[in-house]
Biopython code that builds the backbone (N, CA, C, O; Angstrom):
import numpy as np
from Bio.PDB.StructureBuilder import StructureBuilder

atoms = [
    (1, "MET", "N", (-11.615, -9.305, -9.108)),
    (1, "MET", "CA", (-12.827, -8.517, -9.054)),
    (1, "MET", "C", (-12.769, -7.428, -10.121)),
    (1, "MET", "O", (-11.883, -6.574, -10.104)),
    (2, "ASP", "N", (-13.700, -7.468, -11.025)),
    (2, "ASP", "CA", (-13.716, -6.518, -12.131)),
    (2, "ASP", "C", (-13.943, -5.079, -11.692)),
    (2, "ASP", "O", (-13.489, -4.154, -12.366)),
    (3, "THR", "N", (-14.638, -4.868, -10.569)),
    (3, "THR", "CA", (-14.955, -3.519, -10.133)),
    (3, "THR", "C", (-13.913, -2.926, -9.196)),
    (3, "THR", "O", (-14.005, -1.745, -8.860)),
    (4, "CYS", "N", (-12.946, -3.689, -8.773)),
    (4, "CYS", "CA", (-11.919, -3.215, -7.841)),
    (4, "CYS", "C", (-10.808, -2.504, -8.613)),
    (4, "CYS", "O", (-10.156, -3.099, -9.471)),
    (5, "ILE", "N", (-10.600, -1.221, -8.298)),
    (5, "ILE", "CA", (-9.585, -0.451, -8.997)),
    (5, "ILE", "C", (-8.195, -1.072, -8.830)),
    (5, "ILE", "O", (-7.407, -1.078, -9.776)),
    (6, "PHE", "N", (-7.887, -1.594, -7.641)),
    (6, "PHE", "CA", (-6.561, -2.178, -7.433)),
    (6, "PHE", "C", (-6.415, -3.497, -8.178)),
    (6, "PHE", "O", (-5.331, -3.799, -8.676)),
    (7, "CYS", "N", (-7.480, -4.291, -8.267)),
    (7, "CYS", "CA", (-7.418, -5.510, -9.076)),
    (7, "CYS", "C", (-7.194, -5.154, -10.542)),
    (7, "CYS", "O", (-6.501, -5.873, -11.261)),
    (8, "ASN", "N", (-7.784, -4.036, -10.985)),
    (8, "ASN", "CA", (-7.573, -3.593, -12.355)),
    (8, "ASN", "C", (-6.156, -3.067, -12.573)),
    (8, "ASN", "O", (-5.623, -3.190, -13.676)),
    (9, "ILE", "N", (-5.547, -2.494, -11.562)),
    (9, "ILE", "CA", (-4.134, -2.111, -11.649)),
    (9, "ILE", "C", (-3.276, -3.372, -11.734)),
    (9, "ILE", "O", (-2.353, -3.439, -12.546)),
    (10, "VAL", "N", (-3.572, -4.366, -10.906)),
    (10, "VAL", "CA", (-2.824, -5.630, -10.941)),
    (10, "VAL", "C", (-2.883, -6.246, -12.334)),
    (10, "VAL", "O", (-1.865, -6.704, -12.853)),
    (11, "SER", "N", (-4.069, -6.261, -12.943)),
    (11, "SER", "CA", (-4.236, -6.899, -14.259)),
    (11, "SER", "C", (-3.664, -6.073, -15.400)),
    (11, "SER", "O", (-3.470, -6.585, -16.502)),
    (12, "GLY", "N", (-3.392, -4.799, -15.142)),
    (12, "GLY", "CA", (-2.899, -3.923, -16.197)),
    (12, "GLY", "C", (-4.005, -3.170, -16.919)),
    (12, "GLY", "O", (-3.719, -2.367, -17.807)),
    (13, "ALA", "N", (-5.258, -3.409, -16.560)),
    (13, "ALA", "CA", (-6.378, -2.709, -17.192)),
    (13, "ALA", "C", (-6.355, -1.212, -16.875)),
    (13, "ALA", "O", (-6.800, -0.399, -17.685)),
    (14, "ILE", "N", (-5.840, -0.848, -15.700)),
    (14, "ILE", "CA", (-5.645, 0.548, -15.315)),
    (14, "ILE", "C", (-4.142, 0.757, -15.135)),
    (14, "ILE", "O", (-3.499, 0.011, -14.396)),
    (15, "PRO", "N", (-3.580, 1.762, -15.800)),
    (15, "PRO", "CA", (-2.139, 1.991, -15.659)),
    (15, "PRO", "C", (-1.786, 2.560, -14.286)),
    (15, "PRO", "O", (-2.592, 3.240, -13.651)),
    (16, "ALA", "N", (-0.580, 2.268, -13.851)),
    (16, "ALA", "CA", (-0.051, 2.815, -12.604)),
    (16, "ALA", "C", (1.456, 2.939, -12.759)),
    (16, "ALA", "O", (2.079, 2.183, -13.504)),
    (17, "LYS", "N", (2.031, 3.892, -12.052)),
    (17, "LYS", "CA", (3.482, 4.063, -12.047)),
    (17, "LYS", "C", (4.053, 3.079, -11.028)),
    (17, "LYS", "O", (4.161, 3.379, -9.839)),
    (18, "ARG", "N", (4.417, 1.890, -11.529)),
    (18, "ARG", "CA", (4.835, 0.792, -10.651)),
    (18, "ARG", "C", (6.263, 0.978, -10.147)),
    (18, "ARG", "O", (7.158, 1.415, -10.870)),
    (19, "LEU", "N", (6.430, 0.629, -8.893)),
    (19, "LEU", "CA", (7.748, 0.616, -8.260)),
    (19, "LEU", "C", (8.305, -0.790, -8.169)),
    (19, "LEU", "O", (9.518, -0.996, -8.210)),
    (20, "TYR", "N", (7.399, -1.764, -8.043)),
    (20, "TYR", "CA", (7.812, -3.150, -7.812)),
    (20, "TYR", "C", (6.654, -4.065, -8.173)),
    (20, "TYR", "O", (5.484, -3.703, -8.046)),
    (21, "GLU", "N", (7.015, -5.265, -8.627)),
    (21, "GLU", "CA", (6.010, -6.296, -8.869)),
    (21, "GLU", "C", (6.672, -7.663, -8.818)),
    (21, "GLU", "O", (7.775, -7.854, -9.329)),
    (22, "ASP", "N", (5.977, -8.617, -8.190)),
    (22, "ASP", "CA", (6.384, -10.012, -8.233)),
    (22, "ASP", "C", (5.118, -10.860, -8.314)),
    (22, "ASP", "O", (4.053, -10.338, -8.646)),
    (23, "ASP", "N", (5.208, -12.136, -8.022)),
    (23, "ASP", "CA", (4.049, -13.022, -8.151)),
    (23, "ASP", "C", (2.922, -12.714, -7.172)),
    (23, "ASP", "O", (1.765, -13.040, -7.437)),
    (24, "GLU", "N", (3.253, -12.081, -6.030)),
    (24, "GLU", "CA", (2.255, -11.843, -4.985)),
    (24, "GLU", "C", (1.932, -10.379, -4.724)),
    (24, "GLU", "O", (0.851, -10.074, -4.221)),
    (25, "LEU", "N", (2.841, -9.464, -5.053)),
    (25, "LEU", "CA", (2.730, -8.067, -4.647)),
    (25, "LEU", "C", (2.885, -7.112, -5.823)),
    (25, "LEU", "O", (3.512, -7.434, -6.832)),
    (26, "VAL", "N", (2.301, -5.934, -5.666)),
    (26, "VAL", "CA", (2.534, -4.815, -6.571)),
    (26, "VAL", "C", (2.684, -3.570, -5.703)),
    (26, "VAL", "O", (1.943, -3.388, -4.737)),
    (27, "ALA", "N", (3.637, -2.719, -6.049)),
    (27, "ALA", "CA", (3.800, -1.424, -5.388)),
    (27, "ALA", "C", (3.774, -0.354, -6.470)),
    (27, "ALA", "O", (4.369, -0.511, -7.536)),
    (28, "PHE", "N", (3.073, 0.737, -6.175)),
    (28, "PHE", "CA", (2.956, 1.808, -7.162)),
    (28, "PHE", "C", (2.769, 3.143, -6.450)),
    (28, "PHE", "O", (2.338, 3.202, -5.298)),
    (29, "HIS", "N", (3.109, 4.221, -7.172)),
    (29, "HIS", "CA", (2.949, 5.564, -6.628)),
    (29, "HIS", "C", (1.462, 5.905, -6.500)),
    (29, "HIS", "O", (0.655, 5.519, -7.346)),
    (30, "ASP", "N", (1.109, 6.629, -5.437)),
    (30, "ASP", "CA", (-0.262, 7.095, -5.248)),
    (30, "ASP", "C", (-0.571, 8.160, -6.303)),
    (30, "ASP", "O", (0.270, 9.012, -6.587)),
    (31, "VAL", "N", (-1.767, 8.115, -6.881)),
    (31, "VAL", "CA", (-2.142, 9.088, -7.910)),
    (31, "VAL", "C", (-2.429, 10.465, -7.333)),
    (31, "VAL", "O", (-2.457, 11.448, -8.075)),
    (32, "SER", "N", (-2.642, 10.556, -6.035)),
    (32, "SER", "CA", (-2.886, 11.830, -5.366)),
    (32, "SER", "C", (-1.986, 11.918, -4.137)),
    (32, "SER", "O", (-2.465, 11.844, -3.005)),
    (33, "PRO", "N", (-0.678, 12.077, -4.360)),
    (33, "PRO", "CA", (0.270, 11.990, -3.245)),
    (33, "PRO", "C", (0.043, 13.060, -2.190)),
    (33, "PRO", "O", (-0.237, 14.219, -2.496)),
    (34, "GLN", "N", (0.172, 12.638, -0.941)),
    (34, "GLN", "CA", (0.006, 13.516, 0.209)),
    (34, "GLN", "C", (1.343, 13.878, 0.852)),
    (34, "GLN", "O", (1.379, 14.560, 1.877)),
    (35, "ALA", "N", (2.430, 13.423, 0.254)),
    (35, "ALA", "CA", (3.784, 13.709, 0.729)),
    (35, "ALA", "C", (4.722, 13.507, -0.464)),
    (35, "ALA", "O", (4.332, 12.884, -1.452)),
    (36, "PRO", "N", (5.945, 14.021, -0.387)),
    (36, "PRO", "CA", (6.884, 13.821, -1.494)),
    (36, "PRO", "C", (7.091, 12.350, -1.859)),
    (36, "PRO", "O", (7.255, 12.010, -3.030)),
    (37, "VAL", "N", (7.080, 11.485, -0.848)),
    (37, "VAL", "CA", (7.085, 10.044, -1.073)),
    (37, "VAL", "C", (5.715, 9.538, -0.649)),
    (37, "VAL", "O", (5.321, 9.701, 0.506)),
    (38, "HIS", "N", (4.984, 8.922, -1.582)),
    (38, "HIS", "CA", (3.682, 8.342, -1.254)),
    (38, "HIS", "C", (3.398, 7.235, -2.253)),
    (38, "HIS", "O", (3.104, 7.477, -3.424)),
    (39, "PHE", "N", (3.497, 6.008, -1.750)),
    (39, "PHE", "CA", (3.227, 4.857, -2.603)),
    (39, "PHE", "C", (2.406, 3.845, -1.828)),
    (39, "PHE", "O", (2.258, 3.938, -0.609)),
    (40, "LEU", "N", (1.875, 2.874, -2.561)),
    (40, "LEU", "CA", (1.069, 1.815, -1.971)),
    (40, "LEU", "C", (1.684, 0.467, -2.296)),
    (40, "LEU", "O", (2.289, 0.287, -3.352)),
    (41, "VAL", "N", (1.526, -0.470, -1.389)),
    (41, "VAL", "CA", (1.920, -1.859, -1.617)),
    (41, "VAL", "C", (0.668, -2.696, -1.394)),
    (41, "VAL", "O", (0.017, -2.587, -0.355)),
    (42, "ILE", "N", (0.332, -3.536, -2.377)),
    (42, "ILE", "CA", (-0.893, -4.335, -2.308)),
    (42, "ILE", "C", (-0.600, -5.783, -2.651)),
    (42, "ILE", "O", (0.346, -6.077, -3.382)),
    (43, "PRO", "N", (-1.408, -6.683, -2.124)),
    (43, "PRO", "CA", (-1.325, -8.070, -2.599)),
    (43, "PRO", "C", (-2.031, -8.155, -3.953)),
    (43, "PRO", "O", (-3.022, -7.463, -4.187)),
    (44, "LYS", "N", (-1.520, -9.000, -4.833)),
    (44, "LYS", "CA", (-2.198, -9.200, -6.118)),
    (44, "LYS", "C", (-3.544, -9.881, -5.913)),
    (44, "LYS", "O", (-4.509, -9.583, -6.617)),
    (45, "ARG", "N", (-3.605, -10.780, -4.966)),
    (45, "ARG", "CA", (-4.858, -11.474, -4.658)),
    (45, "ARG", "C", (-5.778, -10.508, -3.930)),
    (45, "ARG", "O", (-5.343, -9.797, -3.024)),
    (46, "HIS", "N", (-7.032, -10.481, -4.316)),
    (46, "HIS", "CA", (-7.976, -9.572, -3.684)),
    (46, "HIS", "C", (-8.287, -10.036, -2.256)),
    (46, "HIS", "O", (-8.839, -11.113, -2.029)),
    (47, "ILE", "N", (-7.911, -9.185, -1.316)),
    (47, "ILE", "CA", (-8.295, -9.322, 0.093)),
    (47, "ILE", "C", (-8.927, -7.985, 0.427)),
    (47, "ILE", "O", (-8.273, -6.949, 0.310)),
    (48, "GLN", "N", (-10.168, -7.986, 0.836)),
    (48, "GLN", "CA", (-10.922, -6.743, 0.986)),
    (48, "GLN", "C", (-10.302, -5.780, 1.992)),
    (48, "GLN", "O", (-10.207, -4.583, 1.720)),
    (49, "ASN", "N", (-9.882, -6.281, 3.145)),
    (49, "ASN", "CA", (-9.281, -5.419, 4.164)),
    (49, "ASN", "C", (-8.555, -6.296, 5.176)),
    (49, "ASN", "O", (-8.596, -7.523, 5.088)),
    (50, "ILE", "N", (-7.901, -5.671, 6.120)),
    (50, "ILE", "CA", (-7.091, -6.416, 7.078)),
    (50, "ILE", "C", (-7.945, -7.311, 7.984)),
    (50, "ILE", "O", (-7.443, -8.291, 8.535)),
    (51, "MET", "N", (-9.224, -6.981, 8.140)),
    (51, "MET", "CA", (-10.118, -7.816, 8.950)),
    (51, "MET", "C", (-10.463, -9.127, 8.247)),
    (51, "MET", "O", (-10.984, -10.045, 8.880)),
    (52, "GLU", "N", (-10.184, -9.226, 6.963)),
    (52, "GLU", "CA", (-10.496, -10.425, 6.183)),
    (52, "GLU", "C", (-9.316, -11.393, 6.095)),
    (52, "GLU", "O", (-9.411, -12.413, 5.412)),
    (53, "LEU", "N", (-8.219, -11.096, 6.764)),
    (53, "LEU", "CA", (-7.048, -11.975, 6.697)),
    (53, "LEU", "C", (-7.339, -13.332, 7.321)),
    (53, "LEU", "O", (-8.046, -13.440, 8.323)),
    (54, "ALA", "N", (-6.780, -14.355, 6.708)),
    (54, "ALA", "CA", (-6.870, -15.714, 7.228)),
    (54, "ALA", "C", (-5.513, -16.091, 7.825)),
    (54, "ALA", "O", (-4.514, -15.444, 7.512)),
    (55, "PRO", "N", (-5.451, -17.112, 8.672)),
    (55, "PRO", "CA", (-4.168, -17.528, 9.231)),
    (55, "PRO", "C", (-3.108, -17.791, 8.162)),
    (55, "PRO", "O", (-1.922, -17.554, 8.393)),
    (56, "GLY", "N", (-3.522, -18.269, 7.014)),
    (56, "GLY", "CA", (-2.569, -18.539, 5.934)),
    (56, "GLY", "C", (-2.008, -17.297, 5.269)),
    (56, "GLY", "O", (-1.117, -17.401, 4.426)),
    (57, "ASP", "N", (-2.517, -16.111, 5.633)),
    (57, "ASP", "CA", (-2.052, -14.853, 5.031)),
    (57, "ASP", "C", (-0.918, -14.195, 5.814)),
    (57, "ASP", "O", (-0.431, -13.136, 5.418)),
    (58, "VAL", "N", (-0.496, -14.800, 6.908)),
    (58, "VAL", "CA", (0.532, -14.193, 7.754)),
    (58, "VAL", "C", (1.810, -13.905, 6.970)),
    (58, "VAL", "O", (2.359, -12.809, 7.079)),
    (59, "ALA", "N", (2.283, -14.846, 6.200)),
    (59, "ALA", "CA", (3.517, -14.638, 5.431)),
    (59, "ALA", "C", (3.332, -13.537, 4.389)),
    (59, "ALA", "O", (4.246, -12.745, 4.155)),
    (60, "LEU", "N", (2.170, -13.483, 3.770)),
    (60, "LEU", "CA", (1.893, -12.451, 2.771)),
    (60, "LEU", "C", (1.947, -11.062, 3.400)),
    (60, "LEU", "O", (2.538, -10.148, 2.825)),
    (61, "VAL", "N", (1.346, -10.893, 4.562)),
    (61, "VAL", "CA", (1.363, -9.596, 5.234)),
    (61, "VAL", "C", (2.798, -9.224, 5.620)),
    (61, "VAL", "O", (3.191, -8.064, 5.506)),
    (62, "GLY", "N", (3.555, -10.181, 6.063)),
    (62, "GLY", "CA", (4.967, -9.927, 6.355)),
    (62, "GLY", "C", (5.722, -9.464, 5.124)),
    (62, "GLY", "O", (6.538, -8.546, 5.204)),
    (63, "ARG", "N", (5.459, -10.083, 3.996)),
    (63, "ARG", "CA", (6.092, -9.665, 2.732)),
    (63, "ARG", "C", (5.657, -8.260, 2.342)),
    (63, "ARG", "O", (6.475, -7.464, 1.882)),
    (64, "LEU", "N", (4.357, -7.943, 2.522)),
    (64, "LEU", "CA", (3.874, -6.591, 2.213)),
    (64, "LEU", "C", (4.637, -5.548, 3.030)),
    (64, "LEU", "O", (5.116, -4.553, 2.485)),
    (65, "LEU", "N", (4.746, -5.779, 4.333)),
    (65, "LEU", "CA", (5.436, -4.828, 5.202)),
    (65, "LEU", "C", (6.919, -4.728, 4.872)),
    (65, "LEU", "O", (7.486, -3.635, 4.852)),
    (66, "HIS", "N", (7.539, -5.863, 4.617)),
    (66, "HIS", "CA", (8.971, -5.833, 4.315)),
    (66, "HIS", "C", (9.236, -5.109, 3.003)),
    (66, "HIS", "O", (10.193, -4.339, 2.912)),
    (67, "LYS", "N", (8.413, -5.338, 1.987)),
    (67, "LYS", "CA", (8.597, -4.647, 0.711)),
    (67, "LYS", "C", (8.348, -3.156, 0.882)),
    (67, "LYS", "O", (9.051, -2.342, 0.283)),
    (68, "ALA", "N", (7.347, -2.782, 1.700)),
    (68, "ALA", "CA", (7.096, -1.366, 1.965)),
    (68, "ALA", "C", (8.332, -0.715, 2.591)),
    (68, "ALA", "O", (8.714, 0.394, 2.218)),
    (69, "GLN", "N", (8.949, -1.413, 3.540)),
    (69, "GLN", "CA", (10.162, -0.901, 4.198)),
    (69, "GLN", "C", (11.315, -0.782, 3.197)),
    (69, "GLN", "O", (12.004, 0.238, 3.175)),
    (70, "GLU", "N", (11.530, -1.796, 2.381)),
    (70, "GLU", "CA", (12.609, -1.754, 1.380)),
    (70, "GLU", "C", (12.435, -0.583, 0.421)),
    (70, "GLU", "O", (13.391, 0.135, 0.129)),
    (71, "LEU", "N", (11.224, -0.394, -0.064)),
    (71, "LEU", "CA", (10.981, 0.690, -1.016)),
    (71, "LEU", "C", (11.103, 2.060, -0.342)),
    (71, "LEU", "O", (11.582, 3.009, -0.961)),
    (72, "ALA", "N", (10.675, 2.171, 0.914)),
    (72, "ALA", "CA", (10.844, 3.427, 1.644)),
    (72, "ALA", "C", (12.324, 3.780, 1.752)),
    (72, "ALA", "O", (12.697, 4.941, 1.584)),
    (73, "VAL", "N", (13.158, 2.802, 2.026)),
    (73, "VAL", "CA", (14.604, 3.025, 2.089)),
    (73, "VAL", "C", (15.121, 3.471, 0.721)),
    (73, "VAL", "O", (15.863, 4.448, 0.624)),
    (74, "GLU", "N", (14.728, 2.752, -0.336)),
    (74, "GLU", "CA", (15.166, 3.096, -1.696)),
    (74, "GLU", "C", (14.766, 4.514, -2.087)),
    (74, "GLU", "O", (15.481, 5.177, -2.837)),
    (75, "LEU", "N", (13.631, 4.977, -1.584)),
    (75, "LEU", "CA", (13.127, 6.301, -1.949)),
    (75, "LEU", "C", (13.575, 7.398, -0.983)),
    (75, "LEU", "O", (13.054, 8.512, -1.025)),
    (76, "GLY", "N", (14.538, 7.087, -0.113)),
    (76, "GLY", "CA", (15.184, 8.109, 0.698)),
    (76, "GLY", "C", (14.605, 8.356, 2.079)),
    (76, "GLY", "O", (14.887, 9.391, 2.683)),
    (77, "CYS", "N", (13.808, 7.440, 2.591)),
    (77, "CYS", "CA", (13.171, 7.650, 3.897)),
    (77, "CYS", "C", (13.906, 6.996, 5.061)),
    (77, "CYS", "O", (13.421, 7.051, 6.191)),
    (78, "ALA", "N", (15.056, 6.383, 4.822)),
    (78, "ALA", "CA", (15.739, 5.633, 5.884)),
    (78, "ALA", "C", (16.166, 6.516, 7.043)),
    (78, "ALA", "O", (16.000, 6.135, 8.202)),
    (79, "GLU", "N", (16.710, 7.685, 6.752)),
    (79, "GLU", "CA", (17.272, 8.514, 7.805)),
    (79, "GLU", "C", (16.202, 9.175, 8.675)),
    (79, "GLU", "O", (16.294, 9.134, 9.902)),
    (80, "LYS", "N", (15.193, 9.779, 8.055)),
    (80, "LYS", "CA", (14.205, 10.542, 8.823)),
    (80, "LYS", "C", (12.902, 9.791, 9.059)),
    (80, "LYS", "O", (12.081, 10.227, 9.866)),
    (81, "GLY", "N", (12.696, 8.674, 8.373)),
    (81, "GLY", "CA", (11.523, 7.855, 8.633)),
    (81, "GLY", "C", (10.376, 8.082, 7.661)),
    (81, "GLY", "O", (10.464, 8.889, 6.735)),
    (82, "ALA", "N", (9.304, 7.351, 7.899)),
    (82, "ALA", "CA", (8.117, 7.397, 7.050)),
    (82, "ALA", "C", (6.934, 6.912, 7.874)),
    (82, "ALA", "O", (7.097, 6.380, 8.972)),
    (83, "ARG", "N", (5.752, 7.103, 7.330)),
    (83, "ARG", "CA", (4.537, 6.596, 7.958)),
    (83, "ARG", "C", (4.024, 5.429, 7.124)),
    (83, "ARG", "O", (3.925, 5.527, 5.901)),
    (84, "PHE", "N", (3.697, 4.322, 7.790)),
    (84, "PHE", "CA", (3.153, 3.125, 7.158)),
    (84, "PHE", "C", (1.719, 2.989, 7.670)),
    (84, "PHE", "O", (1.502, 2.841, 8.873)),
    (85, "VAL", "N", (0.736, 3.040, 6.761)),
    (85, "VAL", "CA", (-0.668, 3.112, 7.153)),
    (85, "VAL", "C", (-1.474, 2.017, 6.466)),
    (85, "VAL", "O", (-1.361, 1.802, 5.259)),
    (86, "ILE", "N", (-2.295, 1.327, 7.267)),
    (86, "ILE", "CA", (-3.290, 0.400, 6.728)),
    (86, "ILE", "C", (-4.647, 0.867, 7.252)),
    (86, "ILE", "O", (-4.959, 0.689, 8.430)),
    (87, "ASN", "N", (-5.445, 1.460, 6.378)),
    (87, "ASN", "CA", (-6.802, 1.876, 6.739)),
    (87, "ASN", "C", (-7.715, 0.665, 6.596)),
    (87, "ASN", "O", (-7.478, -0.196, 5.749)),
    (88, "CYS", "N", (-8.761, 0.595, 7.426)),
    (88, "CYS", "CA", (-9.664, -0.558, 7.391)),
    (88, "CYS", "C", (-11.113, -0.122, 7.520)),
    (88, "CYS", "O", (-11.506, 0.473, 8.523)),
    (89, "LYS", "N", (-11.884, -0.413, 6.525)),
    (89, "LYS", "CA", (-13.324, -0.135, 6.470)),
    (89, "LYS", "C", (-13.602, 1.366, 6.587)),
    (89, "LYS", "O", (-12.676, 2.168, 6.701)),
    (90, "SER", "N", (-14.874, 1.734, 6.557)),
    (90, "SER", "CA", (-15.249, 3.147, 6.466)),
    (90, "SER", "C", (-14.769, 3.971, 7.661)),
    (90, "SER", "O", (-14.233, 5.062, 7.464)),
    (91, "ASP", "N", (-14.940, 3.490, 8.883)),
    (91, "ASP", "CA", (-14.498, 4.262, 10.047)),
    (91, "ASP", "C", (-12.983, 4.399, 10.108)),
    (91, "ASP", "O", (-12.469, 5.343, 10.708)),
    (92, "GLY", "N", (-12.275, 3.475, 9.497)),
    (92, "GLY", "CA", (-10.822, 3.533, 9.466)),
    (92, "GLY", "C", (-10.271, 4.332, 8.297)),
    (92, "GLY", "O", (-9.056, 4.478, 8.161)),
    (93, "GLY", "N", (-11.150, 4.847, 7.457)),
    (93, "GLY", "CA", (-10.708, 5.686, 6.342)),
    (93, "GLY", "C", (-10.377, 4.939, 5.063)),
    (93, "GLY", "O", (-9.794, 5.520, 4.148)),
    (94, "GLN", "N", (-10.736, 3.664, 4.976)),
    (94, "GLN", "CA", (-10.444, 2.890, 3.767)),
    (94, "GLN", "C", (-11.390, 3.326, 2.654)),
    (94, "GLN", "O", (-12.609, 3.294, 2.824)),
    (95, "THR", "N", (-10.831, 3.734, 1.516)),
    (95, "THR", "CA", (-11.649, 4.183, 0.386)),
    (95, "THR", "C", (-11.613, 3.214, -0.786)),
    (95, "THR", "O", (-12.463, 3.291, -1.673)),
    (96, "VAL", "N", (-10.650, 2.311, -0.805)),
    (96, "VAL", "CA", (-10.599, 1.256, -1.824)),
    (96, "VAL", "C", (-10.638, -0.069, -1.075)),
    (96, "VAL", "O", (-9.781, -0.345, -0.235)),
    (97, "ASP", "N", (-11.638, -0.884, -1.385)),
    (97, "ASP", "CA", (-11.822, -2.148, -0.668)),
    (97, "ASP", "C", (-10.907, -3.248, -1.206)),
    (97, "ASP", "O", (-11.365, -4.244, -1.766)),
    (98, "HIS", "N", (-9.617, -3.042, -1.022)),
    (98, "HIS", "CA", (-8.562, -4.006, -1.361)),
    (98, "HIS", "C", (-7.432, -3.674, -0.388)),
    (98, "HIS", "O", (-6.966, -2.535, -0.349)),
    (99, "LEU", "N", (-6.996, -4.640, 0.382)),
    (99, "LEU", "CA", (-5.936, -4.418, 1.366)),
    (99, "LEU", "C", (-4.763, -3.684, 0.726)),
    (99, "LEU", "O", (-4.286, -4.067, -0.343)),
    (100, "HIS", "N", (-4.307, -2.631, 1.387)),
    (100, "HIS", "CA", (-3.143, -1.898, 0.886)),
    (100, "HIS", "C", (-2.450, -1.161, 2.027)),
    (100, "HIS", "O", (-3.064, -0.797, 3.029)),
    (101, "ILE", "N", (-1.166, -0.960, 1.840)),
    (101, "ILE", "CA", (-0.352, -0.189, 2.779)),
    (101, "ILE", "C", (0.053, 1.098, 2.076)),
    (101, "ILE", "O", (0.644, 1.067, 0.997)),
    (102, "HIS", "N", (-0.271, 2.233, 2.697)),
    (102, "HIS", "CA", (0.246, 3.519, 2.228)),
    (102, "HIS", "C", (1.588, 3.744, 2.910)),
    (102, "HIS", "O", (1.735, 3.469, 4.101)),
    (103, "VAL", "N", (2.560, 4.240, 2.167)),
    (103, "VAL", "CA", (3.820, 4.675, 2.751)),
    (103, "VAL", "C", (4.002, 6.135, 2.362)),
    (103, "VAL", "O", (4.014, 6.483, 1.181)),
    (104, "LEU", "N", (4.143, 6.987, 3.383)),
    (104, "LEU", "CA", (4.318, 8.422, 3.163)),
    (104, "LEU", "C", (5.596, 8.870, 3.841)),
    (104, "LEU", "O", (5.890, 8.454, 4.962)),
    (105, "GLY", "N", (6.357, 9.719, 3.165)),
    (105, "GLY", "CA", (7.596, 10.234, 3.746)),
    (105, "GLY", "C", (8.109, 11.416, 2.950)),
    (105, "GLY", "O", (7.460, 11.899, 2.023)),
    (106, "GLY", "N", (9.284, 11.864, 3.335)),
    (106, "GLY", "CA", (9.901, 12.977, 2.636)),
    (106, "GLY", "C", (9.574, 14.332, 3.226)),
    (106, "GLY", "O", (10.031, 15.357, 2.722)),
    (107, "ARG", "N", (8.779, 14.347, 4.299)),
    (107, "ARG", "CA", (8.458, 15.576, 5.033)),
    (107, "ARG", "C", (7.949, 15.166, 6.409)),
    (107, "ARG", "O", (7.522, 14.027, 6.603)),
    (108, "PRO", "N", (7.994, 16.111, 7.386)),
    (108, "PRO", "CA", (7.408, 15.803, 8.686)),
    (108, "PRO", "C", (5.895, 15.595, 8.555)),
    (108, "PRO", "O", (5.231, 16.328, 7.822)),
    (109, "LEU", "N", (5.359, 14.615, 9.252)),
    (109, "LEU", "CA", (3.946, 14.300, 9.239)),
    (109, "LEU", "C", (3.381, 14.503, 10.634)),
    (109, "LEU", "O", (3.928, 13.992, 11.611)),
    (110, "ALA", "N", (2.289, 15.248, 10.727)),
    (110, "ALA", "CA", (1.684, 15.559, 12.028)),
    (110, "ALA", "C", (0.869, 14.379, 12.542)),
    (110, "ALA", "O", (0.456, 13.507, 11.777)),
    (111, "TRP", "N", (0.649, 14.370, 13.848)),
    (111, "TRP", "CA", (-0.226, 13.381, 14.466)),
    (111, "TRP", "C", (-1.089, 14.097, 15.488)),
    (111, "TRP", "O", (-0.544, 14.896, 16.250)),
    (112, "PRO", "N", (-2.341, 13.883, 15.560)),
    (112, "PRO", "CA", (-3.059, 12.931, 14.712)),
    (112, "PRO", "C", (-3.299, 13.515, 13.316)),
    (112, "PRO", "O", (-3.304, 14.731, 13.124)),
    (113, "PRO", "N", (-3.498, 12.616, 12.353)),
    (113, "PRO", "CA", (-3.788, 13.089, 10.999)),
    (113, "PRO", "C", (-5.166, 13.758, 10.986)),
    (113, "PRO", "O", (-5.987, 13.524, 11.873)),
    (114, "GLY", "N", (-5.409, 14.593, 9.969)),
    (114, "GLY", "CA", (-6.661, 15.335, 9.813)),
    (114, "GLY", "C", (-7.820, 14.516, 10.051)),
    (114, "GLY", "O", (-8.947, 15.001, 9.957)),
]
sb = StructureBuilder()
sb.init_structure("model")
sb.init_model(0)
sb.init_chain("A")
sb.init_seg("    ")
for serial, (resi, resn, name, xyz) in enumerate(atoms, 1):
    if name == "N":
        sb.init_residue(resn, " ", resi, " ")
    sb.init_atom(name, np.array(xyz, "f"), 0.0, 1.0, " ", f" {name:<3s}", serial, name[0])
structure = sb.get_structure()
């Protein structure tokens, strides 16, 4: 999708500070971090949101979560933890219509969020 900012990050049309990339996934630092550790993990294939998942996407979602966990550990969140967030549609706070996982850590996080 030419208008999707995350698809443009995947293609390289928009630069991002990448943490990881393979054939299916890209992880990069958030441009407006809300915690000392704040990155996103996205599928390269455009999936609008978690409500659009098909049965064949189960393995992909598992890979997204596992990579998010691995990178959180690498970035120092293993001992005290991190928050893993998937926002969905407008009421869920999704601002980019491309499935993504936010990982935030490196400080205590309050609940409920603002």
